[in-house]
C-alpha positions as CSV (number, residue, x, y, z in Angstrom):
1,X,-33.4,-23.5,19.1
2,X,-37.2,-23.4,18.7
3,X,-38.5,-22.1,15.3
4,X,-40.5,-18.9,15.6
5,X,-43.7,-20.6,14.4
6,X,-43.5,-23.2,17.2
7,X,-45.9,-22.7,20.1
8,X,-44.6,-21.1,23.2
9,X,-44.3,-23.5,26.2
10,X,-46.0,-20.8,28.3
11,X,-49.0,-20.5,26.0
12,X,-51.7,-23.1,26.5
13,X,-53.0,-25.0,23.5
14,X,-56.6,-23.8,22.8
15,X,-59.2,-26.4,23.9
16,X,-61.0,-26.4,20.5
17,X,-57.8,-27.3,18.8
18,X,-57.0,-30.1,21.2
19,X,-60.5,-31.5,20.8
20,X,-60.3,-31.4,17.0
21,X,-56.8,-32.8,16.9
22,X,-57.8,-35.7,19.2
23,X,-60.8,-36.4,16.9
24,X,-58.6,-36.2,13.8
25,X,-56.0,-38.5,15.4
26,X,-58.5,-40.8,17.2
27,X,-56.2,-43.8,16.8
28,X,-53.1,-42.1,18.1
29,X,-52.2,-42.4,21.8
30,X,-49.2,-40.0,21.7
31,X,-50.2,-36.7,23.5
32,X,-47.2,-35.0,21.8
33,X,-48.6,-35.8,18.3
34,X,-52.0,-34.6,19.3
35,X,-50.6,-31.3,20.7
36,X,-48.5,-30.8,17.5
37,X,-51.6,-31.4,15.4
38,X,-53.5,-29.0,17.6
39,X,-51.0,-26.2,17.0
40,X,-51.1,-26.9,13.3
41,X,-54.8,-26.3,13.4
42,X,-54.3,-23.1,15.3
43,X,-51.8,-21.8,12.8
44,X,-54.1,-22.9,9.9
45,X,-57.0,-21.1,11.5
46,X,-55.0,-17.9,11.9
47,X,-53.8,-18.0,8.3
48,X,-57.3,-18.5,7.0
49,X,-58.5,-15.6,9.2
50,X,-55.8,-13.4,7.9
51,X,-56.6,-14.3,4.3
52,X,-60.3,-13.6,4.9
53,X,-59.5,-10.1,6.2
54,X,-57.1,-9.5,3.3
55,X,-59.9,-10.4,0.9
56,X,-61.9,-7.3,2.1
57,X,-58.9,-5.0,2.1
58,X,-57.4,-5.5,-1.4
59,X,-59.4,-3.9,-4.3
60,X,-57.4,-5.9,-6.8
61,X,-58.8,-9.1,-5.2
62,X,-62.4,-7.9,-5.2
63,X,-62.2,-6.3,-1.7
64,X,-63.0,-2.8,-0.6
65,X,-61.5,0.0,-2.6
């Protein structure tokens, strides 16, 4: 069973993430490891984007009120 945070096999890995993962793992020849790192970057980017939006929505955290 595939965990819910794992990428869908039908969804292509974003090119920017593959490029960055390949740069991060320049000494790794395993395409699977690069793809896994690329999805980690995608999830990290989504999480940071969500946090950025939350910052502006929560008055207790200095956001809009």
